[in-house]
C-alpha positions as CSV (number, residue, x, y, z in Angstrom):
1,M,-13.6,-38.8,-17.6
2,D,-9.4,-38.8,-17.9
3,E,-8.2,-36.0,-19.1
4,K,-9.1,-36.5,-22.3
5,G,-12.2,-37.0,-22.8
6,E,-12.4,-40.4,-22.4
7,K,-14.1,-42.4,-19.7
8,M,-12.6,-43.7,-17.4
9,S,-11.5,-47.4,-17.2
10,K,-9.6,-50.1,-16.1
11,S,-8.9,-52.8,-19.2
12,K,-7.3,-48.3,-20.6
13,G,-5.0,-48.5,-18.3
14,N,-6.5,-44.1,-17.3
15,T,-7.7,-44.4,-14.5
16,V,-6.5,-42.5,-11.2
17,N,-5.5,-43.5,-7.2
18,P,-7.1,-40.5,-5.8
19,W,-5.2,-41.5,-2.1
20,T,-2.3,-40.7,-5.1
21,V,-3.9,-37.4,-5.9
22,L,-4.6,-35.8,-2.0
23,D,-0.9,-37.5,-0.8
24,A,-0.3,-34.8,-3.8
25,Q,-1.6,-31.9,-3.7
26,G,-4.1,-32.9,-0.1
27,A,-7.6,-32.7,0.1
28,D,-8.2,-29.2,-0.3
29,A,-6.9,-28.7,-3.7
30,L,-9.1,-32.0,-5.1
31,R,-12.2,-31.0,-3.2
32,W,-11.8,-26.9,-5.3
33,Y,-11.0,-29.0,-8.2
34,L,-13.6,-30.9,-7.9
35,Y,-16.2,-27.4,-7.3
36,S,-14.3,-25.1,-8.5
37,T,-14.6,-27.4,-12.4
38,S,-18.2,-27.5,-13.5
39,P,-20.9,-28.3,-11.1
40,P,-21.5,-30.9,-8.7
41,E,-23.6,-33.1,-11.0
42,N,-21.9,-32.7,-14.1
43,T,-19.3,-34.8,-15.8
44,K,-15.5,-33.8,-15.4
45,R,-12.6,-34.4,-16.5
46,F,-9.9,-35.4,-14.5
47,S,-6.8,-35.9,-13.7
48,Q,-3.9,-35.6,-11.6
49,G,-2.7,-32.6,-13.4
50,L,-5.6,-31.3,-13.5
51,V,-5.3,-31.3,-9.8
52,E,-1.9,-29.3,-9.7
53,D,-3.1,-26.1,-11.6
54,T,-6.0,-25.8,-9.2
55,L,-3.3,-26.2,-6.3
56,R,-0.7,-24.2,-8.4
57,D,-3.0,-21.0,-10.1
58,F,-5.3,-21.2,-7.2
59,L,-4.1,-21.6,-3.9
60,M,-0.8,-21.0,-4.3
61,T,-1.8,-17.5,-4.8
62,L,-3.8,-17.7,-1.9
63,W,-1.3,-19.2,0.4
64,N,1.7,-17.1,-0.9
65,T,-0.7,-13.3,-0.9
66,Y,-0.9,-14.8,3.0
67,S,2.7,-15.6,2.8
68,F,3.0,-11.9,2.8
69,L,0.7,-10.3,5.2
70,V,2.6,-12.6,7.6
71,L,5.6,-12.7,6.6
72,Y,5.8,-8.6,7.4
73,A,3.0,-9.0,10.1
74,N,5.7,-10.4,12.0
75,L,8.2,-7.4,11.7
76,D,6.0,-4.9,12.4
77,Q,3.6,-6.3,14.6
78,P,1.2,-4.1,13.6
79,D,-1.7,-3.9,16.4
80,L,-4.4,-5.6,14.3
81,Q,-7.1,-5.5,16.8
82,Q,-6.5,-1.7,16.5
83,D,-10.2,0.0,14.9
84,V,-9.0,2.0,11.8
85,P,-12.2,3.4,10.6
86,V,-13.1,2.1,6.2
87,S,-13.9,6.2,6.0
88,E,-10.5,6.8,7.2
89,R,-8.7,4.7,5.1
90,P,-6.7,5.0,2.2
91,E,-9.1,4.5,-1.2
92,I,-7.2,1.8,-2.3
93,D,-7.5,0.3,1.1
94,R,-11.8,1.1,0.5
95,W,-11.5,0.3,-3.1
96,L,-11.2,-3.8,-1.8
97,V,-13.6,-3.4,1.6
98,S,-16.3,-2.4,-0.8
99,K,-14.7,-5.5,-3.5
100,V,-14.7,-8.0,-0.1
101,N,-17.8,-7.0,0.1
102,V,-19.9,-7.3,-2.9
103,L,-17.8,-11.4,-2.9
104,I,-19.3,-11.4,0.6
105,R,-22.3,-10.9,-1.0
106,D,-22.1,-12.9,-4.3
107,V,-20.9,-15.5,-2.9
108,T,-23.0,-16.5,0.0
109,E,-26.1,-15.5,-2.9
110,R,-24.5,-18.8,-4.9
111,L,-24.2,-21.1,-1.9
112,E,-27.8,-20.1,-1.0
113,A,-28.7,-21.3,-4.4
114,Y,-26.7,-25.1,-4.3
115,D,-24.1,-23.2,-6.7
116,P,-20.7,-23.8,-5.1
117,T,-19.8,-23.5,-8.8
118,S,-20.2,-20.1,-9.7
119,A,-19.5,-19.0,-5.8
120,S,-15.8,-20.6,-5.5
121,R,-15.1,-19.2,-8.7
122,A,-15.9,-16.3,-7.8
123,I,-13.9,-16.5,-5.2
124,R,-10.9,-17.4,-7.5
125,D,-11.3,-14.5,-9.4
126,F,-10.4,-12.5,-6.5
127,V,-8.0,-14.1,-4.4
128,V,-6.2,-14.1,-8.2
129,N,-7.0,-11.2,-9.4
130,D,-8.2,-8.7,-7.0
131,L,-6.3,-9.7,-4.2
132,S,-2.9,-11.3,-5.8
133,N,-3.1,-9.2,-8.8
134,W,-4.3,-5.6,-7.9
135,Y,-3.9,-4.3,-4.8
136,V,-0.7,-6.8,-3.1
137,R,0.9,-5.5,-5.9
138,R,0.2,-2.4,-6.4
139,N,0.6,-2.4,-2.7
140,R,3.7,-3.8,-1.2
141,R,5.3,-0.2,-0.7
142,R,3.0,0.6,2.0
143,F,3.9,-3.0,3.9
144,W,7.9,-2.4,3.2
145,K,8.0,1.7,4.7
146,S,10.3,2.0,8.0
147,E,7.9,4.6,9.9
148,N,4.9,2.4,12.1
149,D,2.0,4.9,10.5
150,G,-1.6,5.1,10.1
151,D,-1.2,3.9,6.4
152,K,0.7,1.6,7.0
153,L,-2.1,-0.3,9.7
154,S,-4.7,0.7,7.5
155,A,-2.9,-2.3,4.5
156,Y,-2.3,-4.5,7.3
157,K,-5.8,-4.4,9.0
158,T,-7.8,-4.4,5.6
159,L,-5.1,-7.1,4.0
160,Y,-5.5,-9.3,7.2
161,E,-9.2,-7.9,7.2
162,T,-9.6,-9.8,3.7
163,M,-8.0,-13.1,4.3
164,V,-10.2,-13.2,7.5
165,I,-13.1,-13.5,5.2
166,V,-12.3,-15.3,1.9
167,A,-10.5,-18.6,4.9
168,K,-14.8,-18.1,6.2
169,L,-16.3,-18.2,2.6
170,M,-14.3,-21.1,0.8
171,A,-14.1,-23.0,4.0
172,P,-17.3,-25.3,2.7
173,M,-15.2,-26.1,-0.2
174,A,-11.7,-26.2,1.6
175,P,-11.6,-26.4,4.4
């Protein structure tokens, strides 16, 4: 269906060239849109604009969070291999670790039940709400401060581990 809910047809002129979408938004944005909008077996509304919305609302939020981590990690060069036990991290870091563990459980259960739509929506909600709008926003000063102390390392370690886990969880839908 087109974005207005009408059946796509060459005679109506409302078809979308898939190569145009792939060239403009990329394969991962297209895949993520197709998985996250509705179950694969359902009829979908489709347009390049809807894929663009997915790219902007989810994938760019994820990219910006990753860019934030990379920017400050390249400046500070934290030792991300150093062990920082979760029990010794600040409460905000433990909160994020807890949310990540719930996400792992939920996405795993949904994918094992062959429900990629619910799994991808759970990942999207986590990235947009918990990771970007809550954790990163409230912890920017921890990354910005000049001293390299345990608190700063804990913030780096927590964000790094979270980004790796999110990448692994979303790999079946957007490799």
